[in-house]
N, C-alpha and C positions, 0 to 999 in steps of 0.2 A: 579586599582580596589580594591586592598587590602587596600590602604591608605584611600579611601573614606569610606569603612566599619568601619575602626578604628575611623575616625572622627565622624561618626554617632554614634558609640557606646559611644564615649566620651561625646556626648551631651545629652544622656539619663538621667543621674542623675539630671541635671539642669531642664529638662522638668518634671521629676517626682516630684521635689521639688515644682515647680509652680502648678502642679496639686493638690498636698497636700494642699497648701495654699488656692487655690480656693475652695477645698472641705471644708476646715475649715470655710472659709468665708460664704459659702452657708449654712453650718450647723448653724453658729451663727445667720445668717439672719432669718433662719426658726425658731430658738429658740426665737428670739425677736418677730417675728410675732405671734408665738404660745402664748407667754406670754401676748402680747397685746390683743389677742383674748380672753384669759381667764379673763384678767382684765376687758375687755369690757362686757363680759357675766356676771361677778360678779356685775359690776356697774349697768347693766340693771336689774338684779335680785333685787338688793337693792332698786333701784328707784321704781320698780314695787311693792315691799313689802311696802315701805313707802306710796306709793299712795293708795294701798289697805287699809292700816291702817287708813289713813286720810279719805277715803270714808266711812269706817265703823264708824268712830267717827262722821262724819257728819250725817249719817243716824240715829245713836243713838241719837244725839242731836235733830234731827227732831222728832224722836219717843217720846222723853221726852216732847218736846213742845206740841205735839198733845195729849199726855196723860194728861197734866195739863189743856189744853184747854177743854178736855172732862170733867174734874172735875169742871171747871168753868161753863160749861153748866148746870151742875146739882146743882150749888150753886146759890141761889137767891140773896144774898147780898155779893157782892165782897169785901166790907169793912171788912168783917169777915176774908177773906183770907189775905188781906193786913195787918191786925192787928195781926193775930195769926200765920201765916206761917205754919210750919209743925205741930203745935199743934192744928190746926183748921181742916176745911173740907178736906184738902189734906193730912192729917196724914197717910192715907193708901198708899201714894206714897213715904213714907220715910222708907227706910230700916234701922232699928235700931238694927238689930240682929248681924251685923258684921261691922268691920271697913271699912271706905270708902277707896277703893283702885282702882287705874286706871287699865286698861286692862292688863298692864304688871306687876301689883303687887305693884306699888309705892303707899305709903300711901298718902292720901289727907287730908289736914286740911280744913274742911268745914268752920270753923270760919274765918280763914285767907282768904279763897277764897271770902267769903261774904264781909269781910272788904275791900278787894281789889276792889270788884265790886262797893262798896259804895264810895270808894276813887275816882275811875274813874268817877263816877256819879257826885260827888261833884265838881271835877275839870271842868266838862262840864257845870253843871247847877248852881253851887254855893250852899250855905247853905240851900236854900229853894227848892232844887231839890228833886225829888222822892227818896224814901227810899226802897231799895231792901229787900224783905223778902224771906228767904229760904223756899221753899214750896215742894220740891221733891228732893230726892237723893237716888240712888240705881243703881246697875248694870242694864243695859238695859234689859237683860234677865229676871231679877226679876221684873222689872217695867212692863214688858209686859206679865208676867206670863208664860215665856217660859223656866223656869228652872234657876238653879244657876251656870251654866257653866261660865268660864271666858269670860267676855265681857266688852265693854267700860262702864265706870261708868258715869252716867248722873247726873248733878246737875242743878236744875231749880229754878229760882228766879222770883218773881213777884213784880211789883212796880206800883204805881198810874200813870196814864197818865200825861205827862208834861203839857197838856192843860186843866187839871181839874181846874175849877175856884175856888174851895173852899179853896185852900191853905193848906189843911190838907193831908199829904202824907199817912196817915193811913185810909183815908176814900174816897170811890169812890162816886163821885157826878154826873159824866157824862157818866157812863156806858162804860168806856174804861180803860183798864189796859195794862201795858207792861209786856211781858213775855220773859225771856232770858233763853235758855237752852244751857248748855255746856257739852261736852262729852270728857272724857279722855281715850284714847285707848292704844293700844300697840305701842311700838317703839316711845313713846313720842308724839304720835298724839293727837292733841287737836283742837276741832272745836266747834264753838258757833254760834247759830242763835237767832235772836230776832224778835218778832212780836208785834203788837198791837192787843189785843183782844177786840172786840167791841160788845156790846149788842144793837141791833137795832130792835125794834118792836118784841121783844121776840126771835129773832134769834141771835145766837152768830157767829160772823165771825172773821177770821184772816186777818189782813191787814198789809201792810208795812213790809212784810217778808224781812229780809236781813241777809246775812252772815257777822258776826262781827269779826270772827277770823278763 
């Protein structure tokens, strides 16, 4: 009886060591699972934030497009808009009081953006393709008279319709022009939409809406 008790007592240190190792392994496993959960939550938050910024930019681009379409409805001769851009009937849609900045404060080069727009157009249609004129640029809040708080910056261009038969990119002969609005939001979000604005029997309609970026 005494001998069995001694054997049992001698085996306890080994059992205690195994229990300690198991406890450490469980602790490490829980730490890994906790870290993975935190990483997953951070990733989901980041994805949600980027998605929200992208949606805000899309809505801003659509708002800019609708704003310019409203100006076209009040303009009798769209050739004036094609030829003059921000210096013409849409001058009230151009914020010239402050530098162009995206929603996260990045400076925007409107001249370079317009040149890039024209370069893409030339690659698609050739030298005789439409010429884009800058017709509106402002923070969407300023554009919609909602205040000057930080918001996506909207840039809107207009160009003659590709099916216009007169061959002059600065003159509208068929009552149709293309309008492209691009918004630059927070977190690098950038969205652009394009439509064809058509005047038909005195009514102005938006056709062929598409998301281009």
